[in-house]
C-alpha distance (Angstrom), angle and dihedral (degrees) to the residues before:
residue distance angle dihedral
M1 . . .
L2 3.81 . .
D3 3.79 91.0 .
Q4 3.80 90.1 52.0
M5 3.80 91.4 48.4
K6 3.81 91.0 53.2
M7 3.79 91.9 46.3
H8 3.80 92.2 53.8
L9 3.83 91.1 44.1
D10 3.80 88.8 58.4
R11 3.80 92.5 44.0
I12 3.82 94.0 52.4
R13 3.80 90.5 44.8
R14 3.81 89.4 55.4
S15 3.81 87.9 51.5
G16 3.80 90.3 66.2
A17 3.80 104.6 -86.3
S18 3.80 114.9 141.8
Y19 3.81 93.7 -153.8
V20 3.81 136.9 9.7
D21 3.79 132.3 -178.8
C22 3.77 135.3 176.8
R23 3.81 131.9 -160.1
W24 3.79 116.1 -162.5
Y25 3.79 119.0 -168.6
P26 3.80 108.5 -164.2
F27 3.79 84.7 -174.3
E28 3.77 142.6 -10.9
E29 3.77 116.1 -176.9
S30 3.76 139.9 172.3
N31 3.79 137.5 -168.3
A32 3.81 121.5 -163.2
L33 3.80 128.6 -177.1
T34 3.80 128.5 -177.2
M35 3.79 126.4 -174.7
W36 3.79 116.1 -165.4
N37 3.80 119.6 -171.8
G38 3.79 91.2 -23.2
N39 3.80 95.3 -47.9
L40 3.78 123.4 110.0
K41 3.79 98.3 -122.6
Q42 3.82 97.2 173.1
A43 3.79 135.4 23.3
A44 3.79 104.6 164.1
A45 3.77 131.8 166.2
S46 3.79 130.2 -177.5
R47 3.77 136.1 178.7
E48 3.79 131.0 -176.0
S49 3.77 138.7 167.4
G50 3.75 136.8 -173.8
V51 3.75 148.9 117.2
G52 3.81 134.9 -92.4
V53 3.82 124.9 -161.8
R54 3.81 130.2 -164.4
V55 3.79 122.6 -166.0
L56 3.80 125.9 -171.9
Y57 3.80 111.7 -155.3
Q58 3.82 124.9 171.4
G59 3.81 91.3 -21.4
A60 3.81 97.5 -47.5
W61 3.79 133.2 103.5
G62 3.77 125.8 -127.7
F63 3.79 121.9 -172.7
S64 3.77 135.2 -171.8
A65 3.79 134.6 167.9
S66 3.77 139.1 -177.1
S67 3.78 140.2 176.2
D68 3.82 87.6 -145.3
T69 3.78 103.9 84.7
S70 3.82 91.3 176.5
A71 3.81 86.8 77.0
L72 3.81 94.4 51.2
G73 3.80 95.3 138.3
A74 3.80 91.0 55.7
V75 3.81 90.8 53.9
F76 3.81 90.7 54.6
D77 3.81 91.4 45.8
K78 3.81 92.3 50.5
A79 3.80 91.7 50.4
L80 3.81 89.9 52.1
D81 3.81 91.8 47.7
N82 3.81 90.3 51.0
A83 3.80 91.1 49.6
R84 3.82 91.9 50.4
I85 3.80 90.9 52.3
A86 3.81 92.1 46.2
A87 3.82 90.5 49.6
E88 3.80 89.0 65.3
R89 3.80 89.8 63.5
V90 3.79 104.2 31.4
T91 3.82 114.0 133.1
F92 3.80 99.8 179.9
P93 3.81 111.9 30.7
V94 3.78 112.3 -131.6
R95 3.79 117.4 -115.0
L96 3.79 124.6 -178.2
A97 3.79 125.6 -140.1
E98 3.78 116.2 -119.6
K99 3.80 120.3 -91.7
D100 3.79 137.0 170.3
A101 3.79 121.3 -104.3
V102 3.80 110.8 -117.0
Q103 3.77 135.6 -173.2
T104 3.78 107.7 -162.0
A105 3.80 147.7 107.3
F106 3.80 137.4 -119.4
T107 3.80 127.6 -157.9
S108 3.78 122.2 -176.4
P109 3.82 114.4 -128.2
C110 3.81 110.3 -91.3
H111 3.80 127.7 154.4
I112 3.83 100.7 178.4
D113 3.80 116.7 30.5
P114 3.84 104.4 -131.5
F115 3.80 89.7 -148.1
S116 3.80 89.0 62.7
V117 3.82 92.0 56.3
P118 3.83 113.0 98.5
L119 3.79 117.1 -110.3
S120 3.80 88.6 -123.7
D121 3.82 90.8 61.8
K122 3.80 92.0 50.9
V123 3.81 92.2 48.7
A124 3.81 90.8 46.8
F125 3.81 90.2 53.9
L126 3.82 91.8 51.7
K127 3.80 90.6 45.9
T128 3.80 90.8 53.6
M129 3.80 91.2 50.1
D130 3.80 91.6 47.3
E131 3.80 91.0 54.4
L132 3.79 89.7 52.9
L133 3.82 90.5 50.7
D134 3.82 93.9 48.2
Q135 3.79 96.6 97.8
S136 3.79 138.6 130.2
G137 3.80 113.7 -67.5
I138 3.81 94.4 25.9
F139 3.79 118.4 111.6
Q140 3.82 99.6 164.4
R141 3.80 126.4 39.9
I142 3.81 122.2 -176.4
G143 3.78 130.3 -178.0
D144 3.80 123.4 -178.7
L145 3.79 134.2 -171.3
T146 3.81 122.9 -179.0
F147 3.79 127.1 -179.5
M148 3.80 127.8 -173.4
R149 3.79 131.8 -175.4
K150 3.80 131.5 174.5
Q151 3.75 143.0 164.4
I152 3.82 120.9 -150.9
H153 3.79 129.4 -173.0
F154 3.80 113.3 -163.3
V155 3.80 124.5 -169.8
D156 3.78 129.4 167.1
S157 3.79 140.0 -177.0
E158 3.81 90.8 -105.5
G159 3.80 92.6 68.0
S160 3.80 102.9 -96.1
E161 3.79 120.2 141.6
I162 3.81 116.5 177.5
E163 3.79 132.7 170.8
K164 3.81 119.1 -161.4
N165 3.81 127.2 -169.8
I166 3.78 111.8 -174.2
T167 3.80 130.9 179.7
E168 3.81 124.0 -174.0
V169 3.80 130.7 -170.5
F170 3.81 125.4 -168.8
G171 3.79 130.4 176.2
S172 3.79 137.4 171.2
L173 3.80 143.2 173.7
S174 3.82 126.9 -155.5
V175 3.78 135.4 -178.5
L176 3.78 127.9 -168.8
G177 3.79 131.2 -163.3
M178 3.80 139.6 169.4
D179 3.79 126.0 -120.7
A180 3.81 126.6 -142.4
Q181 3.82 90.9 -87.9
G182 3.81 92.1 56.0
A183 3.80 95.7 -107.4
A184 3.79 118.7 139.7
H185 3.81 121.9 -127.7
Q186 3.79 132.1 -173.5
R187 3.78 138.1 -155.4
S188 3.77 120.1 -171.0
F189 3.78 145.3 177.7
R190 3.79 127.7 -153.6
L191 3.78 127.1 -166.3
N192 3.79 113.3 -97.8
Q193 3.78 129.9 -173.5
R194 3.78 112.7 -49.7
G195 3.80 117.4 -175.5
G196 3.76 124.3 -48.1
T197 3.80 102.6 -47.2
R198 3.78 140.1 57.5
G199 3.77 105.5 -149.6
W200 3.81 131.2 106.3
E201 3.81 87.9 -64.3
S202 3.83 89.3 73.5
I203 3.82 88.8 66.8
D204 3.79 89.5 86.6
K205 3.81 110.5 -176.0
E206 3.80 94.3 -154.7
H207 3.81 92.5 49.7
F208 3.81 92.4 49.5
A209 3.81 91.7 44.9
E210 3.81 92.4 53.5
N211 3.78 90.8 51.1
A212 3.81 93.0 44.3
E213 3.81 89.0 58.0
R214 3.80 90.9 46.1
I215 3.81 97.8 51.1
V216 3.82 92.0 47.4
R217 3.81 90.1 51.9
E218 3.80 93.0 46.4
L219 3.79 94.4 46.7
N220 3.80 90.8 54.5
Q221 3.80 88.3 51.5
I222 3.80 90.2 51.5
L223 3.81 92.9 50.6
V224 3.83 92.5 62.1
A225 3.81 96.9 32.6
P226 3.82 125.0 113.0
Q227 3.77 121.7 -110.1
C228 3.80 118.2 -82.5
P229 3.81 107.4 -97.4
V230 3.79 122.9 -119.7
D231 3.77 102.3 -115.4
D232 3.80 147.5 122.5
R233 3.79 108.6 -104.2
S234 3.77 144.4 147.8
V235 3.80 106.8 -85.4
I236 3.82 117.1 -146.1
L237 3.80 111.4 -164.0
L238 3.79 121.0 -157.6
P239 3.84 117.3 -150.1
G240 3.83 90.2 -97.9
Q241 3.82 88.1 68.8
M242 3.78 100.4 20.3
F243 3.81 90.6 67.3
L244 3.81 91.1 60.2
Q245 3.80 92.7 45.8
T246 3.80 88.7 53.7
H247 3.80 93.3 43.0
E248 3.79 96.8 52.1
T249 3.81 104.1 34.5
I250 3.81 102.1 32.4
G251 3.81 107.1 19.4
H252 3.79 102.0 46.2
A253 3.80 92.7 32.1
L254 3.82 91.2 58.5
E255 3.81 99.7 48.5
L256 3.79 102.5 121.9
D257 3.81 96.3 -142.4
R258 3.81 87.8 55.2
I259 3.82 90.8 49.5
L260 3.82 90.1 50.8
G261 3.80 91.4 51.4
Y262 3.80 99.6 -109.2
E263 3.79 95.7 112.1
L264 3.79 119.3 58.0
A265 3.81 102.9 145.7
F266 3.81 123.7 107.5
A267 3.82 102.6 25.2
G268 3.78 98.7 -11.9
G269 3.77 131.0 -106.7
S270 3.79 133.2 -34.7
F271 3.80 135.2 -84.3
V272 3.83 88.7 -140.5
T273 3.82 118.2 102.8
L274 3.78 130.8 -164.9
D275 3.79 88.8 -110.1
D276 3.82 90.0 62.5
F277 3.80 97.3 68.0
G278 3.75 112.5 106.8
K279 3.78 96.2 12.6
L280 3.83 114.3 41.7
R281 3.80 111.7 106.5
Y282 3.77 97.3 -138.5
G283 3.80 94.0 173.5
S284 3.76 145.1 -14.8
E285 3.79 121.9 -60.8
K286 3.80 88.1 -95.0
L287 3.83 91.1 68.9
T288 3.80 119.5 93.7
A289 3.80 115.5 159.5
R290 3.79 131.0 179.0
A291 3.79 141.9 179.4
D292 3.80 99.3 -128.9
A293 3.80 114.0 -178.5
T294 3.82 89.7 165.6
L295 3.82 94.6 74.0
P296 3.82 101.9 124.6
N297 3.79 100.8 -133.7
S298 3.79 115.5 32.5
P299 3.82 138.9 96.3
G300 3.80 86.9 -117.5
S301 3.82 90.9 65.9
F302 3.80 114.0 83.5
G303 3.79 108.2 151.5
F304 3.80 97.2 -123.8
D305 3.79 132.0 16.7
D306 3.80 124.3 -126.1
D307 3.80 90.9 -90.2
G308 3.80 88.6 60.8
V309 3.83 92.2 -109.2
P310 3.83 116.6 142.8
A311 3.79 117.7 -109.0
K312 3.80 111.7 -96.0
D313 3.78 143.8 -164.4
A314 3.81 98.1 -126.9
L315 3.79 121.1 -174.0
L316 3.81 112.5 -130.7
I317 3.80 104.7 170.4
D318 3.79 121.5 18.8
R319 3.82 114.0 -160.7
G320 3.78 89.6 -33.7
I321 3.82 99.9 -41.5
L322 3.81 120.2 112.2
V323 3.82 108.5 -121.5
G324 3.81 107.9 151.5
A325 3.78 148.8 21.0
I326 3.80 141.5 -151.8
T327 3.79 101.9 -87.5
G328 3.80 150.1 173.3
R329 3.81 133.6 -165.3
Q330 3.79 97.4 -87.3
M331 3.79 102.4 44.6
V332 3.81 96.4 48.3
E333 3.81 90.1 57.9
E334 3.79 92.7 48.8
A335 3.80 93.0 45.3
N336 3.80 92.5 51.5
A337 3.80 91.0 47.9
R338 3.80 93.2 49.2
A339 3.80 92.6 46.0
H340 3.83 93.2 46.0
R341 3.79 88.4 -134.6
V342 3.77 138.4 74.3
I343 3.78 106.5 -95.0
F344 3.79 95.1 154.3
P345 3.82 116.1 35.4
E346 3.81 92.3 -169.5
S347 3.78 144.4 -3.2
G348 3.78 116.0 -70.8
G349 3.81 90.7 -140.4
A350 3.80 95.0 -118.3
N351 3.82 103.3 123.2
R352 3.80 108.0 120.8
A353 3.79 140.5 159.5
T354 3.77 124.5 -151.9
A355 3.82 93.9 -138.7
F356 3.80 142.9 0.6
Y357 3.82 90.1 -93.3
R358 3.83 95.5 56.4
V359 3.80 128.9 76.2
P360 3.82 117.9 -119.4
I361 3.81 116.5 -101.5
E362 3.81 133.4 173.4
R363 3.78 107.7 -72.7
M364 3.76 133.2 176.3
T365 3.78 116.9 -96.8
N366 3.82 115.3 -170.0
I367 3.80 101.9 -35.6
N368 3.79 101.4 -160.5
I369 3.78 138.6 179.7
D370 3.79 114.1 -142.8
P371 3.81 113.9 -119.8
G372 3.78 115.6 -109.6
T373 3.78 139.7 -150.3
D374 3.80 101.8 -103.2
G375 3.77 95.7 104.3
T376 3.78 135.7 -123.4
L377 3.79 127.8 -26.5
D378 3.80 89.7 -96.4
E379 3.80 91.1 52.3
I380 3.80 92.8 48.8
V381 3.82 90.7 49.1
A382 3.81 90.5 48.4
A383 3.82 89.1 54.6
T384 3.82 93.2 51.7
D385 3.82 121.1 91.8
R386 3.81 100.8 -170.3
G387 3.75 118.2 6.2
I388 3.75 150.3 123.1
V389 3.80 129.9 -126.7
L390 3.81 112.7 -142.3
D391 3.80 133.3 -166.2
G392 3.81 139.8 165.2
D393 3.80 124.5 45.3
R394 3.80 109.6 -111.5
S395 3.81 105.5 157.8
W396 3.76 139.5 -9.8
S397 3.79 139.5 -165.4
I398 3.80 121.4 -172.1
G399 3.81 130.6 -164.9
S400 3.80 117.2 -111.3
N401 3.82 90.3 -102.3
R402 3.83 96.7 26.6
E403 3.77 89.5 -104.9
Q404 3.82 92.1 130.7
F405 3.80 139.9 14.6
H406 3.80 146.6 -168.8
F407 3.81 119.9 -155.2
G408 3.79 131.3 -172.6
T409 3.80 117.9 -156.2
E410 3.79 134.0 -159.8
I411 3.80 96.8 -125.2
G412 3.79 142.2 9.5
W413 3.80 133.4 -167.8
L414 3.81 116.7 -158.0
V415 3.80 117.3 -133.5
E416 3.80 122.0 -151.5
D417 3.82 123.9 177.4
G418 3.78 93.6 -15.7
Q419 3.80 97.1 -47.4
I420 3.81 134.6 98.1
T421 3.80 107.3 -118.8
H422 3.81 109.6 178.9
V423 3.79 147.2 -29.6
V424 3.81 122.0 -90.7
K425 3.80 128.7 -164.4
N426 3.82 131.3 -136.8
A427 3.80 90.5 27.4
T428 3.81 113.0 -178.3
Y429 3.79 137.3 167.8
K430 3.81 135.5 -170.7
D431 3.79 139.4 -176.6
D432 3.78 147.4 142.3
T433 3.80 109.7 -78.5
L434 3.81 98.8 -122.9
R435 3.80 95.1 40.4
F436 3.81 89.4 50.4
W437 3.80 97.1 50.7
N438 3.80 90.7 44.1
A439 3.81 87.5 54.8
L440 3.82 89.9 61.3
S441 3.81 102.4 128.5
A442 3.81 104.8 163.8
V443 3.81 134.5 29.2
G444 3.78 118.9 -169.3
D445 3.79 124.0 -121.4
P446 3.83 123.6 -106.8
S447 3.82 91.2 -81.3
T448 3.83 88.3 69.2
W449 3.83 94.9 47.0
Q450 3.82 116.8 108.2
V451 3.80 134.6 171.8
V452 3.81 106.9 -131.3
Y453 3.81 116.6 -162.9
V454 3.81 122.4 -132.5
D455 3.80 118.1 -163.9
N456 3.79 101.1 173.5
C457 3.81 113.2 50.2
G458 3.79 106.4 151.7
K459 3.78 126.0 -158.3
G460 3.78 139.9 149.4
Q461 3.78 137.2 28.2
P462 3.00 113.1 -70.4
N463 3.78 84.4 39.4
Q464 3.79 118.6 -108.8
V465 3.82 117.4 -162.6
M466 3.79 113.6 -154.1
Q467 3.80 136.6 -174.7
L468 3.80 124.2 -132.8
G469 3.79 144.2 138.7
H470 3.80 140.5 -122.2
G471 3.79 122.5 -146.4
V472 3.81 104.1 -157.3
P473 3.82 138.0 161.8
V474 3.77 129.6 -148.5
C475 3.82 107.7 -77.8
R476 3.82 134.7 -169.6
F477 3.80 125.0 -150.3
D478 3.82 121.8 -170.9
G479 3.79 130.6 -136.9
V480 3.81 98.3 14.3
R481 3.81 123.7 158.7
I482 3.80 112.3 -119.3
G483 3.80 134.7 -178.6
E484 3.82 100.0 33.3
């Protein structure tokens, strides 16, 4: 198959294409299980394979894909035909940033292949968790396990040849209850980074059990808690909410295709302009953010992107100043040309496709916030006069260009004079994106930093669902409106 791919690459190149690449997926498979109130509601498995080809011809892309690899030549021919047609209408000829040709392989860290674990063991784990969740005050109990595995062979006309073997594991627990007014509330836990691998071994029974006990206890506190007050307070975000804040108002806002106006799905474009790089104060001096695809154990680490560019640790915001974006080979060239200056000296290695039948687009890697020096959660709370600690993503609303937001959380703890007083329910907060990040007044130390996994980041039309992670510390933001 690889020999055939290379042969057709050369053939299409000789037909006038300036660049050709091919991604062959010998397999991509998933296994998802859901237990609901002690009943196995879902036990689904899927497997697919195929090949996707991109051709760049006279400044225009053509793409074609097929699950029938016996007709490989036809897939290449169709991609070239599509590129020739697109070239008749191209308005900004595509150029690709330089990269080195590599011949290598990447395998994500995995000790126990989850696809080798018997179904009975997976069901037994969910049954054990369900029994722990079956407590007073709980009327809905949900446990989820999702496993993904894929192999990708990438070759291009510039001499790159890369094999990737990637395994992903996701797990979550949720409990729901009803308060005296008949309103439903939820408390949940999602698997975060555990050790140095991401195989079945990350489904740690003791870790899940501890969190099962915690979310049951916290939900029962929520059910009898007073309503979140409408107030202006310091908001302290735990990683279970901080990851979403980072995802929606830094990650998506800094995707370069969105900044250039190519991406308008799922909450629109971006308020960021090319003129902002190097001078926009995105946040306070305590904010340093990066797109780090080199983090050893996270779904946002993949070795090489679908342009064949090595994974990178790319600085996005340096002590509050916007300096970088989430980028691929094409968009950095266009951005530099439009700006009439070099903003991006190279690709950030973030061009990815969710499957062989989708074209690569700029996608988040691990969008992380560097830990700070403001101590532990307890120390940050002790240094807060009037605040609220928030955790658990419940709802979100984003401005059309991510210039503002409104988030609902699962739980809040009011802080008065440096001490947590009591739980409140229906805790929400809202703000303008830049005002909020510039109100960042405390960033927790490394002990507060967690890598939270995301298995459902949607982008593009047709929609592409991607997996990634966010390494985030506890953070405090001052003067934020809550309760509306």
